[in-house]
C-alpha positions as a Markdown table, in Angstrom:
| # | Residue | x | y | z |
|---|---|---|---|---|
| 1 | Met | 9.3 | -14.3 | -20.8 |
| 2 | Ser | 6.2 | -14.8 | -22.3 |
| 3 | Glu | 5.0 | -13.0 | -25.3 |
| 4 | Gly | 3.3 | -10.0 | -24.5 |
| 5 | Phe | 4.7 | -9.3 | -21.6 |
| 6 | Tyr | 5.8 | -5.8 | -20.8 |
| 7 | Glu | 9.7 | -4.6 | -19.8 |
| 8 | Pro | 11.3 | -2.1 | -17.7 |
| 9 | Val | 13.4 | 0.4 | -19.5 |
| 10 | Ser | 16.9 | -0.7 | -19.1 |
| 11 | Gly | 19.3 | 1.4 | -16.9 |
| 12 | Met | 22.1 | -0.6 | -18.9 |
| 13 | Asp | 20.2 | 0.6 | -22.6 |
| 14 | Met | 18.8 | 3.7 | -21.2 |
| 15 | Pro | 20.2 | 6.5 | -18.1 |
| 16 | Arg | 18.3 | 6.2 | -15.1 |
| 17 | Phe | 17.3 | 9.6 | -15.1 |
| 18 | Ser | 16.5 | 9.5 | -18.8 |
| 19 | Ala | 13.1 | 8.4 | -20.2 |
| 20 | Met | 9.5 | 8.9 | -18.9 |
| 21 | Pro | 9.0 | 9.0 | -15.5 |
| 22 | Thr | 6.4 | 6.3 | -15.1 |
| 23 | Phe | 6.5 | 3.6 | -12.2 |
| 24 | Met | 9.3 | 1.1 | -12.7 |
| 25 | Arg | 10.5 | 2.3 | -15.9 |
| 26 | Leu | 7.0 | 0.4 | -17.6 |
| 27 | Pro | 5.0 | 1.1 | -20.0 |
| 28 | His | 1.6 | 3.4 | -19.5 |
| 29 | Val | -0.8 | 0.8 | -20.5 |
| 30 | Thr | -4.6 | 2.6 | -20.6 |
| 31 | Asp | -6.1 | -0.4 | -21.6 |
| 32 | Phe | -6.7 | -2.1 | -18.0 |
| 33 | Ser | -7.6 | -5.7 | -20.0 |
| 34 | Ala | -4.2 | -5.7 | -21.0 |
| 35 | Val | -2.4 | -6.0 | -17.7 |
| 36 | Asp | -2.2 | -8.8 | -15.0 |
| 37 | Ile | -1.0 | -6.4 | -12.5 |
| 38 | Ala | -1.6 | -2.3 | -12.4 |
| 39 | Leu | 0.6 | 0.2 | -10.7 |
| 40 | Val | -1.3 | 3.9 | -9.8 |
| 41 | Gly | -1.2 | 6.6 | -8.5 |
| 42 | Val | -3.7 | 8.0 | -6.7 |
| 43 | Pro | -1.7 | 11.9 | -6.1 |
| 44 | Trp | -4.9 | 12.7 | -3.5 |
| 45 | Asp | -4.7 | 14.0 | 0.6 |
| 46 | Asn | -7.8 | 15.5 | 1.5 |
| 47 | Gly | -8.3 | 12.7 | 4.6 |
| 48 | Thr | -5.6 | 14.2 | 6.0 |
| 49 | Thr | -5.9 | 15.7 | 9.7 |
| 50 | Asn | -2.3 | 16.8 | 10.4 |
| 51 | Arg | 0.4 | 17.9 | 7.3 |
| 52 | Ala | -0.8 | 17.4 | 3.9 |
| 53 | Gly | 1.7 | 16.8 | 0.7 |
| 54 | Ala | 0.8 | 13.5 | 0.0 |
| 55 | Arg | -0.9 | 13.9 | -2.7 |
| 56 | His | 2.5 | 14.3 | -4.4 |
| 57 | Gly | 3.2 | 10.7 | -3.0 |
| 58 | Pro | 2.7 | 8.8 | -6.8 |
| 59 | Arg | 5.2 | 11.2 | -9.0 |
| 60 | Glu | 7.6 | 11.7 | -6.9 |
| 61 | Ile | 8.1 | 7.2 | -6.0 |
| 62 | Arg | 7.3 | 7.2 | -9.8 |
| 63 | Asn | 10.7 | 9.1 | -10.0 |
| 64 | Met | 12.5 | 7.0 | -7.2 |
| 65 | Ser | 11.4 | 3.8 | -9.0 |
| 66 | Ser | 14.1 | 4.1 | -11.9 |
| 67 | Leu | 16.3 | 3.1 | -9.7 |
| 68 | Met | 14.3 | -0.6 | -9.3 |
| 69 | Arg | 15.5 | -3.4 | -11.3 |
| 70 | Arg | 14.7 | -6.2 | -12.7 |
| 71 | Thr | 15.0 | -8.8 | -10.2 |
| 72 | His | 14.8 | -9.4 | -7.0 |
| 73 | His | 17.9 | -10.0 | -5.3 |
| 74 | Thr | 16.7 | -12.2 | -3.1 |
| 75 | Leu | 13.5 | -13.7 | -3.7 |
| 76 | Gly | 15.2 | -14.8 | -7.3 |
| 77 | Ile | 11.4 | -13.3 | -8.6 |
| 78 | Cys | 11.3 | -11.2 | -11.5 |
| 79 | Pro | 7.6 | -10.0 | -11.7 |
| 80 | Tyr | 8.0 | -9.0 | -15.5 |
| 81 | Glu | 8.3 | -12.7 | -16.2 |
| 82 | Leu | 5.1 | -13.8 | -13.9 |
| 83 | Cys | 2.4 | -10.9 | -15.0 |
| 84 | Arg | 2.2 | -8.2 | -17.4 |
| 85 | Val | 2.4 | -5.6 | -14.8 |
| 86 | Ala | 2.2 | -1.7 | -16.4 |
| 87 | Asp | 1.7 | 1.9 | -14.8 |
| 88 | Cys | -1.9 | 2.8 | -15.5 |
| 89 | Gly | -1.9 | 6.1 | -14.6 |
| 90 | Asp | -3.4 | 8.1 | -12.1 |
| 91 | Ala | -7.0 | 7.6 | -10.5 |
| 92 | Ser | -8.9 | 10.7 | -11.2 |
| 93 | Val | -9.5 | 13.2 | -7.9 |
| 94 | Asn | -10.9 | 16.6 | -7.3 |
| 95 | Pro | -8.9 | 18.8 | -4.8 |
| 96 | Ile | -11.7 | 19.9 | -3.8 |
| 97 | Asp | -14.6 | 18.3 | -2.9 |
| 98 | Leu | -13.9 | 14.7 | -0.4 |
| 99 | Asn | -16.8 | 13.1 | -1.9 |
| 100 | Asp | -16.8 | 13.0 | -5.3 |
| 101 | Thr | -12.6 | 11.7 | -4.5 |
| 102 | Ile | -13.7 | 8.9 | -3.4 |
| 103 | Gly | -16.3 | 8.3 | -6.0 |
| 104 | Arg | -13.5 | 8.7 | -8.4 |
| 105 | Ile | -11.0 | 6.6 | -6.9 |
| 106 | Glu | -14.0 | 4.0 | -6.5 |
| 107 | Arg | -14.9 | 4.0 | -9.5 |
| 108 | Phe | -11.5 | 3.6 | -11.3 |
| 109 | Phe | -10.4 | 1.1 | -9.7 |
| 110 | Thr | -13.9 | -0.6 | -10.5 |
| 111 | Gln | -12.8 | -0.4 | -13.8 |
| 112 | Leu | -9.4 | -1.9 | -12.8 |
| 113 | His | -11.2 | -5.2 | -11.2 |
| 114 | Glu | -13.9 | -5.7 | -13.8 |
| 115 | Ala | -11.1 | -6.2 | -16.0 |
| 116 | Gly | -9.0 | -8.6 | -13.8 |
| 117 | Ala | -6.3 | -6.1 | -13.2 |
| 118 | Val | -5.2 | -6.5 | -9.4 |
| 119 | Pro | -4.1 | -3.5 | -7.8 |
| 120 | Leu | -0.7 | -2.1 | -6.7 |
| 121 | Ser | -0.8 | 2.0 | -5.8 |
| 122 | Ala | 0.7 | 4.7 | -4.5 |
| 123 | Gly | -0.7 | 7.6 | -2.4 |
| 124 | Gly | -1.7 | 9.7 | -1.3 |
| 125 | Asp | -2.5 | 9.5 | 2.2 |
| 126 | His | -4.3 | 6.4 | 3.4 |
| 127 | Leu | -8.1 | 7.3 | 3.0 |
| 128 | Ile | -7.2 | 5.8 | -0.4 |
| 129 | Thr | -7.4 | 2.4 | 1.1 |
| 130 | Leu | -11.1 | 3.2 | 1.6 |
| 131 | Pro | -12.0 | 3.1 | -1.7 |
| 132 | Ile | -9.8 | 1.3 | -3.6 |
| 133 | Met | -11.9 | -1.6 | -0.7 |
| 134 | Arg | -14.6 | -0.8 | -1.9 |
| 135 | Ala | -13.9 | -1.2 | -6.0 |
| 136 | Ile | -12.1 | -4.4 | -5.5 |
| 137 | Ala | -13.7 | -6.3 | -1.7 |
| 138 | Lys | -17.3 | -6.1 | -3.3 |
| 139 | Glu | -17.6 | -10.1 | -3.8 |
| 140 | Gln | -16.1 | -10.5 | -0.5 |
| 141 | Pro | -14.3 | -9.0 | 2.6 |
| 142 | Val | -10.5 | -9.0 | 2.6 |
| 143 | Gly | -8.2 | -10.1 | 5.4 |
| 144 | Leu | -5.4 | -7.2 | 5.6 |
| 145 | Ile | -1.6 | -7.2 | 7.0 |
| 146 | His | -1.2 | -3.4 | 7.9 |
| 147 | Phe | 2.4 | -2.2 | 8.7 |
| 148 | Asp | 1.5 | 1.9 | 10.4 |
| 149 | Ala | 2.5 | 3.5 | 13.2 |
| 150 | His | -1.4 | 4.0 | 13.5 |
| 151 | Ser | -4.5 | 1.5 | 13.4 |
| 152 | Asp | -6.4 | 4.4 | 11.5 |
| 153 | Thr | -9.8 | 3.0 | 13.3 |
| 154 | Trp | -10.9 | 6.4 | 15.5 |
| 155 | Asp | -14.4 | 6.5 | 14.9 |
| 156 | Ser | -14.8 | 10.7 | 13.6 |
| 157 | Tyr | -12.8 | 13.7 | 13.7 |
| 158 | Phe | -13.6 | 17.4 | 14.1 |
| 159 | Gly | -17.1 | 17.1 | 15.7 |
| 160 | Gly | -18.1 | 14.2 | 13.5 |
| 161 | Tyr | -16.6 | 13.6 | 10.4 |
| 162 | Lys | -16.5 | 10.2 | 9.6 |
| 163 | Ile | -14.6 | 9.7 | 6.3 |
| 164 | Thr | -10.9 | 10.7 | 6.9 |
| 165 | His | -6.9 | 8.9 | 6.7 |
| 166 | Gly | -7.3 | 7.8 | 10.3 |
| 167 | Thr | -11.3 | 6.2 | 10.3 |
| 168 | Leu | -10.6 | 4.5 | 7.2 |
| 169 | Phe | -10.3 | 1.0 | 8.6 |
| 170 | Arg | -13.3 | 1.3 | 10.8 |
| 171 | Arg | -15.7 | 2.4 | 7.8 |
| 172 | Ala | -14.0 | -0.5 | 5.9 |
| 173 | Val | -14.9 | -3.4 | 8.6 |
| 174 | Glu | -18.6 | -1.4 | 9.1 |
| 175 | Glu | -19.2 | -1.7 | 5.4 |
| 176 | Gly | -18.0 | -5.5 | 5.7 |
| 177 | Leu | -15.5 | -4.9 | 3.1 |
| 178 | Leu | -12.2 | -5.8 | 5.6 |
| 179 | Asp | -12.4 | -9.1 | 7.4 |
| 180 | Pro | -11.4 | -7.8 | 11.3 |
| 181 | Lys | -10.1 | -11.3 | 12.4 |
| 182 | Arg | -8.3 | -12.1 | 9.5 |
| 183 | Thr | -6.6 | -8.4 | 9.8 |
| 184 | Ile | -3.3 | -7.8 | 11.6 |
| 185 | Gln | -2.0 | -4.0 | 12.1 |
| 186 | Ile | 1.6 | -4.2 | 13.3 |
| 187 | Gly | 3.9 | -1.0 | 14.4 |
| 188 | Ile | 1.1 | 1.0 | 16.4 |
| 189 | Arg | 2.4 | 3.5 | 18.8 |
| 190 | Gly | 2.7 | 7.0 | 20.3 |
| 191 | Ser | 0.6 | 8.6 | 22.3 |
| 192 | Val | -3.0 | 8.9 | 22.6 |
| 193 | Tyr | -6.2 | 10.9 | 22.5 |
| 194 | Asp | -7.7 | 8.4 | 25.6 |
| 195 | Leu | -7.2 | 5.2 | 26.3 |
| 196 | Asn | -9.7 | 4.0 | 24.9 |
| 197 | Asp | -8.6 | 4.9 | 21.3 |
| 198 | Met | -8.2 | 1.4 | 20.4 |
| 199 | Asp | -11.5 | -0.5 | 21.7 |
| 200 | Phe | -12.7 | -0.9 | 18.1 |
| 201 | Ala | -10.0 | -2.2 | 16.9 |
| 202 | His | -9.7 | -5.0 | 20.0 |
| 203 | Asp | -12.9 | -5.6 | 20.1 |
| 204 | Ser | -13.3 | -6.0 | 16.4 |
| 205 | Gly | -11.1 | -9.3 | 16.5 |
| 206 | Met | -8.0 | -7.1 | 15.0 |
| 207 | Arg | -4.6 | -8.6 | 16.0 |
| 208 | Val | -3.0 | -5.3 | 16.9 |
| 209 | Val | 1.4 | -5.4 | 17.4 |
| 210 | Thr | 1.9 | -2.4 | 19.5 |
| 211 | Ile | 6.1 | -2.0 | 18.4 |
| 212 | Glu | 6.9 | -2.5 | 22.4 |
| 213 | Glu | 5.3 | -6.3 | 21.5 |
| 214 | Tyr | 6.8 | -6.2 | 18.1 |
| 215 | Phe | 10.8 | -5.0 | 19.4 |
| 216 | Asp | 10.2 | -8.0 | 21.9 |
| 217 | Ile | 9.2 | -10.7 | 20.0 |
| 218 | Gly | 10.9 | -9.9 | 16.8 |
| 219 | Trp | 9.8 | -9.8 | 12.4 |
| 220 | Glu | 10.3 | -13.0 | 12.2 |
| 221 | Lys | 7.6 | -14.2 | 15.2 |
| 222 | Val | 5.3 | -10.8 | 14.1 |
| 223 | Met | 4.8 | -12.1 | 11.0 |
| 224 | Ala | 4.6 | -15.9 | 11.2 |
| 225 | Glu | 1.5 | -14.8 | 13.2 |
| 226 | Ala | 0.8 | -12.4 | 10.8 |
| 227 | Arg | 0.4 | -15.7 | 8.1 |
| 228 | Ala | -1.7 | -17.4 | 10.6 |
| 229 | Val | -4.2 | -14.3 | 10.7 |
| 230 | Val | -4.9 | -13.9 | 6.8 |
| 231 | Gly | -4.9 | -18.1 | 6.7 |
| 232 | Asp | -5.5 | -18.9 | 2.9 |
| 233 | Gly | -8.2 | -16.4 | 2.3 |
| 234 | Pro | -8.3 | -13.0 | 0.3 |
| 235 | Thr | -5.4 | -11.0 | 2.0 |
| 236 | Tyr | -4.4 | -6.8 | 0.4 |
| 237 | Ile | -1.3 | -5.3 | 2.1 |
| 238 | Ser | -1.3 | -2.0 | 3.3 |
| 239 | Phe | 2.2 | -0.1 | 4.0 |
| 240 | Asp | 2.0 | 3.6 | 5.1 |
| 241 | Val | 5.4 | 4.5 | 5.8 |
| 242 | Asp | 5.2 | 6.3 | 9.3 |
| 243 | Gly | 4.9 | 2.7 | 10.3 |
| 244 | Leu | 8.8 | 3.3 | 9.9 |
| 245 | Asp | 11.0 | 4.8 | 12.6 |
| 246 | Pro | 11.2 | 8.8 | 10.5 |
| 247 | Val | 14.9 | 8.7 | 10.4 |
| 248 | Tyr | 14.6 | 6.2 | 7.2 |
| 249 | Ala | 10.6 | 8.1 | 6.2 |
| 250 | Pro | 10.3 | 11.6 | 7.3 |
| 251 | Gly | 8.9 | 12.9 | 4.9 |
| 252 | Thr | 5.7 | 11.9 | 5.7 |
| 253 | Gly | 1.8 | 13.5 | 7.5 |
| 254 | Thr | 2.0 | 11.9 | 11.1 |
| 255 | Pro | 5.8 | 10.9 | 11.7 |
| 256 | Glu | 6.1 | 8.7 | 14.8 |
| 257 | Ile | 9.7 | 7.9 | 16.8 |
| 258 | Gly | 10.4 | 4.9 | 17.8 |
| 259 | Gly | 9.5 | 2.5 | 14.6 |
| 260 | Phe | 11.1 | -0.3 | 12.4 |
| 261 | Ser | 13.6 | 0.6 | 9.9 |
| 262 | Thr | 13.9 | 0.1 | 6.5 |
| 263 | His | 15.2 | -3.5 | 6.5 |
| 264 | Glu | 12.4 | -5.0 | 8.6 |
| 265 | Ala | 9.9 | -3.9 | 6.8 |
| 266 | Gln | 11.7 | -5.2 | 3.5 |
| 267 | Arg | 12.3 | -8.6 | 5.6 |
| 268 | Met | 8.2 | -8.4 | 6.7 |
| 269 | Leu | 6.7 | -7.1 | 3.2 |
| 270 | Arg | 9.0 | -10.6 | 2.1 |
| 271 | Gly | 7.3 | -12.8 | 4.6 |
| 272 | Thr | 4.1 | -12.6 | 3.3 |
| 273 | Arg | 5.3 | -14.8 | 0.4 |
| 274 | Gly | 2.8 | -17.5 | -0.6 |
| 275 | Leu | -0.4 | -15.9 | 0.7 |
| 276 | Asn | -3.3 | -15.3 | -1.3 |
| 277 | Leu | -2.6 | -11.4 | -2.0 |
| 278 | Val | -5.1 | -9.4 | -4.0 |
| 279 | Gly | -3.9 | -6.1 | -4.1 |
| 280 | Gly | -0.9 | -3.6 | -2.1 |
| 281 | Asp | -0.5 | 0.1 | -1.3 |
| 282 | Val | 2.2 | 2.1 | -0.4 |
| 283 | Val | 0.7 | 5.8 | 1.5 |
| 284 | Glu | 1.7 | 8.6 | 3.2 |
| 285 | Val | 4.7 | 9.5 | 1.0 |
| 286 | Ala | 4.6 | 13.6 | 1.6 |
| 287 | Pro | 7.5 | 14.6 | -0.7 |
| 288 | Pro | 7.7 | 18.4 | 1.0 |
| 289 | Phe | 8.4 | 16.5 | 4.1 |
| 290 | Asp | 12.1 | 15.0 | 2.6 |
| 291 | Pro | 13.9 | 17.5 | 0.3 |
| 292 | Ser | 16.8 | 14.6 | -0.2 |
| 293 | Gly | 13.4 | 12.5 | -1.7 |
| 294 | Asn | 14.7 | 9.2 | 0.3 |
| 295 | Thr | 11.1 | 8.7 | 1.7 |
| 296 | Ala | 10.1 | 8.7 | -1.9 |
| 297 | Leu | 12.6 | 6.0 | -2.7 |
| 298 | Val | 11.4 | 4.0 | 0.0 |
| 299 | Gly | 8.0 | 4.5 | -1.4 |
| 300 | Ala | 9.5 | 2.8 | -4.5 |
| 301 | Thr | 11.3 | 0.4 | -2.6 |
| 302 | Met | 8.6 | -1.1 | -0.7 |
| 303 | Met | 6.2 | -0.9 | -3.6 |
| 304 | Phe | 8.6 | -2.9 | -5.6 |
| 305 | Glu | 8.9 | -5.3 | -2.7 |
| 306 | Ile | 5.3 | -6.2 | -2.5 |
| 307 | Leu | 5.1 | -6.3 | -6.3 |
| 308 | Cys | 7.4 | -9.3 | -6.5 |
| 309 | Val | 5.2 | -11.2 | -4.1 |
| 310 | Leu | 2.0 | -10.0 | -5.6 |
| 311 | Ala | 3.2 | -11.4 | -9.1 |
| 312 | Glu | 4.2 | -14.6 | -7.8 |
| 313 | Ala | 0.7 | -14.7 | -5.9 |
| 314 | Val | -1.4 | -13.6 | -9.5 |
| 315 | Ala | 0.3 | -15.3 | -11.0 |
| 316 | Gly | 0.1 | -18.8 | -9.1 |
| 317 | Arg | -3.8 | -18.3 | -9.4 |
| 318 | Lys | -3.9 | -18.5 | -13.4 |
| 319 | Pro | -5.5 | -21.1 | -14.9 |
| 320 | Arg | -2.0 | -23.9 | -16.2 |
């Protein structure tokens, strides 16, 4: 381990139900220049069009992340030996004003980006990804590996509202933040409002893997294609927990039955190892709909999976 790196509090030294609840039991650091990877909460769900509650996601994911240990059992990666990783707190939000909050989130992540910190965030509804992309993709559009039941490429809701958790990736393409030809969406399913709902995703060049195709060809072929789609360019991972079957993650705002399993999700996230990853998020954990806490545990575990591959990518870009 290099000098100056941060270490999580070990469950061997202090019980996991004690100490301050930070992401992965890491120190809370406010100097963004002192970290390589910033774990951030975005406790906000005013972009939600269905069941609200994801504003409580970051706090419960922090609680459940105390169950994560230092080293990945399969990949053999200890992210804390590769990078300076810390809990950098929550982005400021305004539960009354959507546009004000979008600006606050963008400014927070711009500060992170300018300090050289790579973000890994816990939402919050999926709209939080748009201001994050506005902050980190100003210089160059990113590719995207997107796990979700929904494409989130609708144009508007409720008579013309363009900014919701169901429209963010359409806006990101229109704003030049997201390269649709380097985008793959995995797990798309469920009833639709109209048969042309997916036209934008297809016409813009996104690779859309429906859940039916996913089960027909299997996760290994899906991830082989994902790697080919994003190539070696900068790539963002966005994991919406409603991509999972709701038996694994009932605590979410727009559940859709028939999704992939938690183990399949873990295998797919591990399949991003070696890509040029520049950030990620886990969104739509809505604890009020899952009193057991299991969905928050799923969120924390997927966040750790992303952290491991992200740390290796960030460390690989450091000058030697």
